[in-house]
Phi, psi and omega in degrees: 000149177205156171246121185240123177234156184212133179234133181227121172254102182299160186298118173203146185051030174087006187234132172231134184214134173230132177231135177226130179237136179231132167248125183216163177213116178248125182240137174217179176235017179207153185283320177218168176286172182295324183288348183247349179150197180288176183282350181058041181252129172297315182230091186290349179272358182225047184293326187298312187262312186282331191252346180291129183188172175303133179294161172283353174260008179285120173241105190288322175232139176210129176234126179232134182227126177240148180205154177225129182233120173278108184306129186286338188295148176095356186286333181270354180280164178229158174067216182302318180300320174298318183296325177273319189266338186272159172083011182279146186233130182243134177214175180182168170227127182251131174233123175236126181212144175282168186281169170271147171295151176218154186275139172262124179239186177221149178282160180078181184237051180292344182272351180060041180227031179067021175058047181272089180055053181284143177241149179282177176278152169272130182274126182299142179079357179255126176271140178289317186280141174255138178292333179237053184297143177228166178294339174287335180205086189282325175226174186282105173290340175286353182279359186227140180228143181301138177258135185230128177056025174198158175290142177293148186269349174299140181288163170296144169056052187283347183237161180240128182280180183295150178272189180241135175215092183239148173235113176258128186236152173215152172216143187206159181209142175248128178254124175286135178277124184293339189270348183207129180287137182084002176257126185229151174241116179258133170257132184212132176231142180230144183235115177264130190051063193295332185265003179055042182277125175304130176251084186297147174271178181296147180281173173302137186235018181247111176299132180104356178248162185288345179256022179296121181083359187248138179276129179234004181206181184233156180253349174228141182298157173289180190306136176232139180232132177223151182231148182213145167244137181224125179256125181244137178210000000 
């Protein structure tokens, strides 16, 4: 189920903007389709009650905004200053999204079932979510205890990983060539994850391992910059 909204400001006064927001909720009772692997079910004979949960593909909130702005400076200039300073265009894409749920498992075969997607027990009175989560402790690891010779009581996909907050920027300008009509040289530079904000990946999710509850990687690259020249004729 989802709610999808869209706002569009068509190009006027030098500005074009489009924004799309989606609220959604995806629920399933298996981790992956048959073509991609197993069902990621702790108890495949009780999928209806024990395995139904938020999907790993569930993204509750997502906002994407794209814009292009013709920069106003240089319009009143003449001659060479206008040629150099005028006509610049600034654009970008902003992406804000909440994280995906992920499954909490445990190391070893303490359930004595060949370690087929074992889950730990949920500890009563302990919340999984932390109000002050950090990469070193993304969720409350004390909310889980090892299950032995029985299925764990923790639900599927009990925790939610880090979200996404990226700002991609671009700036460009076309220079008309004075020696030939219809000949232009465009300069463009683009900044992906322009503010170099770490986009953390999901933390370690296997109870009994050294990385349990700790973020050790990123899901989107750090800042990348590229430049390009394009000659049109």
